[in-house]
MIDOSE-1310 file (N, C-alpha, C; in nm, 2 decimals, decimal comma, always signed):
residues 208
mlrl	+0,09/-0,12/+0,00/+0,00/+0,00/+0,00/+0,09/+0,12/+0,00; +0,05/+0,22/-0,09/+0,13/+0,34/-0,11/+0,10/+0,44/+0,01; +0,21/+0,48/+0,07/+0,20/+0,57/+0,18/+0,26/+0,71/+0,14; +0,18/+0,82/+0,17/+0,22/+0,95/+0,13/+0,27/+1,02/+0,25
spra	+0,37/+1,10/+0,23/+0,43/+1,18/+0,34/+0,33/+1,29/+0,37; +0,34/+1,34/+0,49/+0,26/+1,46/+0,53/+0,27/+1,58/+0,44; +0,39/+1,59/+0,39/+0,41/+1,71/+0,29/+0,33/+1,68/+0,16; +0,33/+1,56/+0,11/+0,26/+1,53/-0,01/+0,11/+1,55/+0,01
igwa	+0,06/+1,50/+0,13/-0,08/+1,51/+0,16/-0,12/+1,66/+0,16; -0,03/+1,75/+0,21/-0,07/+1,89/+0,22/-0,08/+1,95/+0,08; +0,02/+1,91/-0,01/+0,01/+1,96/-0,14/-0,12/+1,92/-0,21; -0,16/+1,80/-0,19/-0,28/+1,74/-0,26/-0,41/+1,82/-0,21
vala	-0,41/+1,85/-0,08/-0,53/+1,92/-0,02/-0,53/+2,06/-0,08; -0,42/+2,13/-0,09/-0,41/+2,27/-0,14/-0,45/+2,27/-0,29; -0,41/+2,17/-0,36/-0,45/+2,16/-0,50/-0,60/+2,15/-0,52; -0,66/+2,06/-0,44/-0,81/+2,04/-0,44/-0,88/+2,16/-0,41
lgvg	-0,84/+2,24/-0,31/-0,90/+2,36/-0,27/-0,89/+2,47/-0,38; -0,78/+2,47/-0,45/-0,76/+2,57/-0,56/-0,85/+2,54/-0,67; -0,87/+2,42/-0,71/-0,96/+2,38/-0,82/-1,10/+2,42/-0,78; -1,14/+2,39/-0,66/-1,28/+2,42/-0,62/-1,30/+2,57/-0,62
wlss	-1,20/+2,65/-0,58/-1,22/+2,80/-0,58/-1,24/+2,85/-0,73; -1,16/+2,80/-0,82/-1,18/+2,84/-0,96/-1,31/+2,81/-1,02; -1,37/+2,70/-0,98/-1,50/+2,66/-1,04/-1,62/+2,71/-0,97; -1,60/+2,78/-0,86/-1,71/+2,84/-0,78/-1,77/+2,96/-0,85
pgpa	-1,90/+2,99/-0,83/-1,97/+3,11/-0,89/-1,90/+3,24/-0,85; -1,94/+3,34/-0,92/-1,88/+3,48/-0,89/-1,93/+3,53/-0,76; -1,89/+3,65/-0,72/-1,92/+3,70/-0,59/-2,07/+3,71/-0,57; -2,15/+3,76/-0,67/-2,29/+3,78/-0,66/-2,36/+3,64/-0,65
eagw	-2,32/+3,55/-0,73/-2,38/+3,42/-0,73/-2,34/+3,34/-0,60; -2,22/+3,36/-0,55/-2,18/+3,29/-0,43/-2,25/+3,34/-0,31; -2,28/+3,47/-0,31/-2,35/+3,52/-0,19/-2,49/+3,49/-0,19; -2,56/+3,50/-0,31/-2,71/+3,48/-0,31/-2,76/+3,37/-0,39
gmpy	-2,67/+3,30/-0,47/-2,72/+3,20/-0,56/-2,80/+3,25/-0,67; -2,78/+3,38/-0,71/-2,86/+3,44/-0,82/-2,76/+3,51/-0,92; -2,79/+3,51/-1,05/-2,71/+3,58/-1,15/-2,72/+3,73/-1,13; -2,63/+3,80/-1,20/-2,63/+3,94/-1,20/-2,76/+3,99/-1,26
pqpr	-2,82/+4,10/-1,21/-2,95/+4,15/-1,27/-2,92/+4,20/-1,41; -3,01/+4,17/-1,50/-3,01/+4,21/-1,64/-3,07/+4,35/-1,65; -3,01/+4,44/-1,74/-3,08/+4,57/-1,76/-3,21/+4,56/-1,82; -3,31/+4,64/-1,78/-3,44/+4,64/-1,83/-3,45/+4,72/-1,96
vvrm	-3,51/+4,66/-2,06/-3,52/+4,72/-2,19/-3,66/+4,79/-2,19; -3,66/+4,92/-2,21/-3,78/+5,00/-2,22/-3,80/+5,05/-2,36; -3,91/+5,01/-2,42/-3,94/+5,04/-2,56/-4,03/+5,17/-2,56; -3,98/+5,27/-2,64/-4,05/+5,39/-2,65/-4,16/+5,38/-2,75
ppdq	-4,27/+5,45/-2,72/-4,39/+5,44/-2,81/-4,35/+5,51/-2,94; -4,42/+5,47/-3,05/-4,39/+5,53/-3,18/-4,43/+5,68/-3,19; -4,37/+5,75/-3,28/-4,40/+5,89/-3,30/-4,55/+5,92/-3,32; -4,61/+6,00/-3,24/-4,75/+6,03/-3,25/-4,78/+6,18/-3,29
swlk	-4,68/+6,24/-3,35/-4,69/+6,38/-3,39/-4,79/+6,40/-3,50; -4,82/+6,29/-3,58/-4,91/+6,30/-3,69/-5,06/+6,33/-3,65; -5,09/+6,31/-3,52/-5,22/+6,34/-3,47/-5,25/+6,49/-3,46; -5,15/+6,57/-3,46/-5,17/+6,71/-3,45/-5,19/+6,77/-3,59
dvad	-5,28/+6,87/-3,60/-5,31/+6,93/-3,72/-5,19/+7,02/-3,76; -5,16/+7,02/-3,89/-5,04/+7,09/-3,95/-5,09/+7,20/-4,03; -5,04/+7,32/-4,01/-5,08/+7,44/-4,09/-5,02/+7,43/-4,23; -5,09/+7,49/-4,32/-5,03/+7,49/-4,46/-4,90/+7,57/-4,46
kagv	-4,81/+7,52/-4,54/-4,68/+7,59/-4,56/-4,70/+7,71/-4,64; -4,62/+7,81/-4,60/-4,63/+7,94/-4,68/-4,59/+7,92/-4,82; -4,67/+7,97/-4,91/-4,64/+7,96/-5,06/-4,68/+7,83/-5,12; -4,73/+7,73/-5,04/-4,78/+7,60/-5,09/-4,93/+7,59/-5,08
rsrg	-4,99/+7,59/-5,19/-5,14/+7,58/-5,19/-5,19/+7,44/-5,16; -5,28/+7,42/-5,06/-5,33/+7,29/-5,03/-5,43/+7,25/-5,14; -5,44/+7,12/-5,17/-5,54/+7,07/-5,26/-5,68/+7,06/-5,20; -5,69/+7,06/-5,07/-5,82/+7,05/-5,01/-5,80/+7,00/-4,86
kvav	-5,91/+7,01/-4,79/-5,90/+6,98/-4,65/-5,97/+6,84/-4,63; -5,91/+6,75/-4,56/-5,95/+6,61/-4,54/-5,96/+6,58/-4,39; -6,06/+6,50/-4,35/-6,07/+6,45/-4,21/-6,05/+6,30/-4,22; -5,96/+6,25/-4,13/-5,93/+6,11/-4,12/-5,97/+6,06/-3,98
fvfk	-6,08/+5,98/-3,98/-6,13/+5,94/-3,85/-6,06/+5,82/-3,79; -6,08/+5,78/-3,67/-6,02/+5,66/-3,61/-6,07/+5,54/-3,68; -5,97/+5,45/-3,70/-6,00/+5,32/-3,77/-6,04/+5,21/-3,67; -6,15/+5,15/-3,69/-6,20/+5,05/-3,61/-6,11/+4,92/-3,62
gdda	-6,06/+4,87/-3,51/-5,97/+4,75/-3,51/-5,83/+4,78/-3,53; -5,79/+4,91/-3,54/-5,65/+4,94/-3,55/-5,57/+4,92/-3,42; -5,44/+4,90/-3,42/-5,37/+4,88/-3,30/-5,37/+5,00/-3,21; -5,31/+4,98/-3,09/-5,32/+5,08/-2,99/-5,27/+5,22/-3,03
yqpv	-5,15/+5,21/-3,11/-5,09/+5,34/-3,15/-5,14/+5,37/-3,30; -5,24/+5,31/-3,35/-5,30/+5,34/-3,48/-5,20/+5,35/-3,59; -5,12/+5,25/-3,62/-5,02/+5,25/-3,72/-5,08/+5,27/-3,86; -5,19/+5,20/-3,89/-5,25/+5,21/-4,02/-5,31/+5,35/-4,05
raav	-5,38/+5,40/-3,95/-5,43/+5,54/-3,97/-5,32/+5,64/-3,98; -5,21/+5,62/-3,91/-5,10/+5,71/-3,92/-5,04/+5,71/-4,06; -5,03/+5,59/-4,12/-4,98/+5,57/-4,25/-5,07/+5,65/-4,35; -5,20/+5,64/-4,33/-5,29/+5,71/-4,42/-5,28/+5,86/-4,41
vral	-5,27/+5,91/-4,29/-5,25/+6,06/-4,27/-5,12/+6,10/-4,33; -5,01/+6,03/-4,31/-4,89/+6,07/-4,37/-4,89/+6,07/-4,52; -4,95/+5,96/-4,58/-4,96/+5,95/-4,72/-5,03/+6,07/-4,79; -5,14/+6,11/-4,72/-5,22/+6,22/-4,78/-5,15/+6,35/-4,76
rkrr	-5,08/+6,37/-4,65/-5,01/+6,50/-4,63/-4,90/+6,51/-4,73; -4,84/+6,40/-4,77/-4,73/+6,41/-4,88/-4,79/+6,46/-5,01; -4,92/+6,45/-5,03/-4,98/+6,49/-5,15/-5,05/+6,63/-5,14; -5,00/+6,70/-5,05/-5,04/+6,84/-5,03/-5,19/+6,86/-4,99
lnvt	-5,24/+6,76/-4,91/-5,37/+6,77/-4,86/-5,36/+6,82/-4,71; -5,45/+6,91/-4,67/-5,46/+6,95/-4,53/-5,54/+6,85/-4,45; -5,47/+6,77/-4,37/-5,54/+6,66/-4,31/-5,56/+6,69/-4,16; -5,68/+6,67/-4,11/-5,70/+6,68/-3,96/-5,74/+6,54/-3,91
atll	-5,68/+6,50/-3,80/-5,71/+6,37/-3,74/-5,78/+6,38/-3,60; -5,84/+6,50/-3,57/-5,90/+6,52/-3,44/-6,05/+6,52/-3,44; -6,11/+6,49/-3,55/-6,26/+6,49/-3,55/-6,32/+6,35/-3,53; -6,45/+6,35/-3,49/-6,52/+6,23/-3,47/-6,62/+6,21/-3,59
pvds	-6,65/+6,09/-3,63/-6,75/+6,07/-3,74/-6,89/+6,10/-3,69; -6,98/+6,13/-3,78/-7,12/+6,15/-3,75/-7,20/+6,04/-3,81; -7,34/+6,05/-3,80/-7,42/+5,93/-3,82/-7,49/+5,93/-3,96; -7,50/+6,04/-4,03/-7,58/+6,03/-4,15/-7,51/+6,12/-4,26
eaqy	-7,56/+6,09/-4,39/-7,50/+6,17/-4,50/-7,53/+6,32/-4,48; -7,65/+6,35/-4,43/-7,68/+6,49/-4,41/-7,59/+6,56/-4,31; -7,55/+6,49/-4,21/-7,46/+6,54/-4,11/-7,32/+6,56/-4,16; -7,28/+6,47/-4,25/-7,15/+6,48/-4,32/-7,15/+6,61/-4,41
rems	-7,26/+6,63/-4,47/-7,27/+6,75/-4,56/-7,26/+6,88/-4,47; -7,33/+6,88/-4,36/-7,33/+6,99/-4,27/-7,19/+7,01/-4,21; -7,12/+6,91/-4,17/-6,98/+6,92/-4,12/-6,89/+6,97/-4,23; -6,91/+6,92/-4,35/-6,83/+6,97/-4,46/-6,84/+7,12/-4,48
ialk	-6,96/+7,17/-4,48/-6,98/+7,31/-4,50/-6,92/+7,39/-4,38; -6,95/+7,35/-4,26/-6,91/+7,42/-4,14/-6,76/+7,43/-4,12; -6,69/+7,32/-4,16/-6,54/+7,31/-4,14/-6,46/+7,32/-4,27; -6,53/+7,34/-4,38/-6,47/+7,35/-4,51/-6,39/+7,22/-4,54
lavf	-6,45/+7,11/-4,52/-6,39/+6,98/-4,55/-6,44/+6,93/-4,68; -6,35/+6,88/-4,76/-6,38/+6,83/-4,89/-6,40/+6,68/-4,89; -6,33/+6,61/-4,81/-6,33/+6,46/-4,81/-6,32/+6,41/-4,66; -6,39/+6,29/-4,64/-6,38/+6,22/-4,51/-6,32/+6,08/-4,54
vege	-6,23/+6,04/-4,46/-6,17/+5,91/-4,47/-6,20/+5,82/-4,35; -6,25/+5,70/-4,38/-6,28/+5,61/-4,27/-6,21/+5,48/-4,29; -6,19/+5,40/-4,19/-6,12/+5,27/-4,21/-6,16/+5,17/-4,11; -6,14/+5,04/-4,14/-6,17/+4,93/-4,06/-6,08/+4,81/-4,08
lkge	-6,03/+4,75/-3,97/-5,94/+4,64/-3,98/-6,01/+4,52/-3,92; -5,99/+4,40/-3,98/-6,05/+4,28/-3,94/-5,95/+4,17/-3,95; -5,96/+4,06/-3,86/-5,87/+3,95/-3,87/-5,74/+3,97/-3,80; -5,65/+3,87/-3,81/-5,52/+3,88/-3,74/-5,41/+3,82/-3,83
garq	-5,29/+3,86/-3,81/-5,17/+3,81/-3,88/-5,18/+3,83/-4,03; -5,14/+3,72/-4,10/-5,13/+3,73/-4,25/-5,27/+3,75/-4,31; -5,38/+3,71/-4,23/-5,51/+3,72/-4,29/-5,58/+3,85/-4,25; -5,51/+3,94/-4,19/-5,57/+4,07/-4,15/-5,61/+4,15/-4,28
taii	-5,73/+4,22/-4,27/-5,77/+4,30/-4,38/-5,80/+4,44/-4,34; -5,76/+4,53/-4,41/-5,79/+4,67/-4,38/-5,86/+4,73/-4,50; -5,97/+4,80/-4,48/-6,05/+4,86/-4,58/-6,05/+5,01/-4,55; -6,01/+5,09/-4,65/-6,01/+5,24/-4,64/-6,12/+5,29/-4,73
rvrs	-6,21/+5,38/-4,67/-6,32/+5,43/-4,75/-6,31/+5,58/-4,76; -6,34/+5,64/-4,87/-6,34/+5,78/-4,90/-6,48/+5,83/-4,91; -6,52/+5,94/-4,84/-6,65/+5,99/-4,84/-6,65/+6,13/-4,89; -6,74/+6,17/-4,98/-6,75/+6,30/-5,04/-6,81/+6,40/-4,94
gvtg	-6,75/+6,52/-4,93/-6,81/+6,62/-4,84/-6,93/+6,69/-4,90; -6,94/+6,68/-5,04/-7,06/+6,75/-5,10/-7,18/+6,66/-5,09; -7,17/+6,53/-5,11/-7,29/+6,44/-5,11/-7,30/+6,37/-4,97; -7,19/+6,35/-4,90/-7,19/+6,27/-4,78/-7,18/+6,12/-4,80
rnia	-7,16/+6,08/-4,93/-7,16/+5,94/-4,97/-7,02/+5,89/-4,99; -7,01/+5,75/-4,98/-6,88/+5,69/-5,01/-6,86/+5,70/-5,16; -6,74/+5,73/-5,20/-6,71/+5,75/-5,34/-6,59/+5,66/-5,39; -6,52/+5,60/-5,29/-6,40/+5,52/-5,33/-6,36/+5,43/-5,21
sakf	-6,29/+5,32/-5,23/-6,24/+5,24/-5,13/-6,12/+5,16/-5,17; -6,03/+5,12/-5,08/-5,91/+5,05/-5,11/-5,90/+4,94/-5,00; -5,86/+4,82/-5,05/-5,85/+4,70/-4,96/-5,70/+4,66/-4,95; -5,65/+4,63/-4,83/-5,52/+4,59/-4,80/-5,52/+4,47/-4,72
vgpt	-5,43/+4,37/-4,75/-5,43/+4,24/-4,68/-5,29/+4,21/-4,63; -5,28/+4,15/-4,50/-5,16/+4,11/-4,45/-5,14/+4,15/-4,31; -5,02/+4,12/-4,25/-4,99/+4,17/-4,11/-4,98/+4,32/-4,11; -4,99/+4,38/-4,00/-4,99/+4,52/-3,98/-4,87/+4,59/-4,05
pkiv	-4,75/+4,55/-4,03/-4,63/+4,61/-4,10/-4,65/+4,61/-4,25; -4,70/+4,51/-4,31/-4,72/+4,50/-4,45/-4,82/+4,60/-4,50; -4,93/+4,60/-4,42/-5,04/+4,70/-4,46/-4,99/+4,84/-4,45; -4,92/+4,87/-4,35/-4,86/+5,01/-4,33/-4,78/+5,04/-4,45
gdvg	-4,69/+4,95/-4,49/-4,60/+4,98/-4,61/-4,68/+4,99/-4,74; -4,78/+4,91/-4,76/-4,87/+4,91/-4,88/-4,95/+5,04/-4,89; -5,00/+5,09/-4,77/-5,07/+5,22/-4,77/-4,98/+5,33/-4,81; -4,86/+5,33/-4,76/-4,76/+5,44/-4,80/-4,73/+5,44/-4,95
htlw	-4,72/+5,32/-5,01/-4,68/+5,31/-5,15/-4,79/+5,31/-5,25; -4,91/+5,26/-5,21/-5,01/+5,25/-5,32/-5,15/+5,31/-5,29; -5,17/+5,37/-5,17/-5,30/+5,43/-5,14/-5,33/+5,54/-5,24; -5,24/+5,63/-5,26/-5,27/+5,74/-5,35/-5,30/+5,70/-5,49
trvg	-5,23/+5,60/-5,54/-5,25/+5,55/-5,68/-5,39/+5,49/-5,69; -5,45/+5,45/-5,58/-5,58/+5,38/-5,59/-5,70/+5,47/-5,56; -5,68/+5,57/-5,48/-5,79/+5,66/-5,45/-5,76/+5,81/-5,47; -5,63/+5,84/-5,50/-5,59/+5,98/-5,51/-5,67/+6,06/-5,62
atmv	-5,69/+6,00/-5,74/-5,76/+6,07/-5,84/-5,90/+6,11/-5,80; -5,97/+6,01/-5,73/-6,10/+6,04/-5,68/-6,10/+6,15/-5,57; -6,00/+6,15/-5,49/-6,00/+6,25/-5,38/-5,97/+6,39/-5,44; -5,89/+6,40/-5,54/-5,86/+6,53/-5,61/-5,99/+6,58/-5,67
ract	-6,06/+6,49/-5,74/-6,19/+6,54/-5,80/-6,29/+6,58/-5,70; -6,29/+6,51/-5,59/-6,38/+6,55/-5,48/-6,35/+6,69/-5,42; -6,22/+6,71/-5,40/-6,17/+6,84/-5,35/-6,20/+6,95/-5,45; -6,18/+6,93/-5,58/-6,21/+7,03/-5,68/-6,36/+7,06/-5,68
stsr	-6,44/+6,95/-5,68/-6,59/+6,97/-5,68/-6,64/+7,05/-5,56; -6,58/+7,02/-5,44/-6,62/+7,09/-5,32/-6,58/+7,23/-5,33; -6,46/+7,26/-5,38/-6,42/+7,40/-5,39/-6,51/+7,48/-5,49; -6,55/+7,42/-5,60/-6,64/+7,48/-5,69/-6,78/+7,51/-5,63
erqq	-6,83/+7,41/-5,56/-6,96/+7,43/-5,49/-6,95/+7,54/-5,39; -6,84/+7,55/-5,31/-6,83/+7,66/-5,21/-6,82/+7,79/-5,28; -6,75/+7,80/-5,39/-6,73/+7,92/-5,46/-6,86/+7,97/-5,52; -6,95/+7,89/-5,57/-7,08/+7,92/-5,62/-7,17/+7,97/-5,51
erep	-7,15/+7,91/-5,39/-7,24/+7,95/-5,28/-7,20/+8,09/-5,23; -7,07/+8,13/-5,24/-7,03/+8,26/-5,20/-7,06/+8,37/-5,30; -7,08/+8,34/-5,42/-7,10/+8,44/-5,52/-7,24/+8,50/-5,50; -7,26/+8,64/-5,51/-7,39/+8,70/-5,49/-7,48/+8,67/-5,61
lrie	-7,61/+8,67/-5,58/-7,71/+8,65/-5,68/-7,72/+8,77/-5,77; -7,71/+8,75/-5,90/-7,71/+8,86/-5,99/-7,84/+8,86/-6,07; -7,92/+8,97/-6,08/-8,04/+8,98/-6,16/-8,02/+9,07/-6,27; -8,04/+9,02/-6,39/-8,03/+9,10/-6,51/-8,16/+9,18/-6,53
agna	-8,15/+9,31/-6,51/-8,27/+9,40/-6,52/-8,25/+9,49/-6,64; -8,35/+9,50/-6,73/-8,34/+9,58/-6,84/-8,38/+9,73/-6,81; -8,35/+9,82/-6,90/-8,38/+9,96/-6,87/-8,53/+9,99/-6,91; -8,58/+10,11/-6,88/-8,72/+10,14/-6,90/-8,76/+10,13/-7,05
sees	-8,67/+10,17/-7,14/-8,70/+10,17/-7,28/-8,72/+10,03/-7,33; -8,64/+9,94/-7,28/-8,65/+9,80/-7,32/-8,77/+9,73/-7,28; -8,82/+9,77/-7,15/-8,94/+9,71/-7,10/-9,07/+9,76/-7,15; -9,07/+9,88/-7,20/-9,19/+9,94/-7,25/-9,22/+9,89/-7,39
spgt	-9,35/+9,87/-7,42/-9,39/+9,81/-7,55/-9,40/+9,92/-7,65; -9,40/+9,90/-7,78/-9,40/+10,00/-7,88/-9,53/+10,08/-7,88; -9,64/+10,02/-7,84/-9,76/+10,09/-7,84/-9,79/+10,18/-7,73; -9,71/+10,19/-7,63/-9,74/+10,27/-7,51/-9,67/+10,40/-7,52
């Protein structure tokens, strides 16, 4: 049987203790048995400045005033509605996002006259994920009726991108015509009534 000297035994014990110390957890883990706390990631909400009305730029004539209502089924921060507002503002439309919808065509006509609005835009989202559908409707301020619509399909990020790239090509021409028609109607309403009256000699008959 192999016998070790006291000195050899001491070296073996010291070596074992050293290996154990190297494999032990760090100070925080050794004291509490828990890892270091991880930093908390705080996500900032998206930019919501689009909700504020923007005044027309000096020297740039607006094509018309448009109201974009809240979209039913949109996410908490309204990404689809925000995309619509931004897309229309890029086309020189004066867009307000602070109004609430009304109940009837007559009320839309009254709102159009009172606030000088040419077009109303409504929206609705249904479904989830890749099967989500967004329908954007355009309503005339003159008649109060729907005059155009556009449908988008897919998850929210895809719909937002498609709105920014294709909404104007699909409903832009109709909106421009509606704005022009509304402007013409308002101009005719402001013009004073003119009565063509002839002079006395024209009104009198030859026999009198």
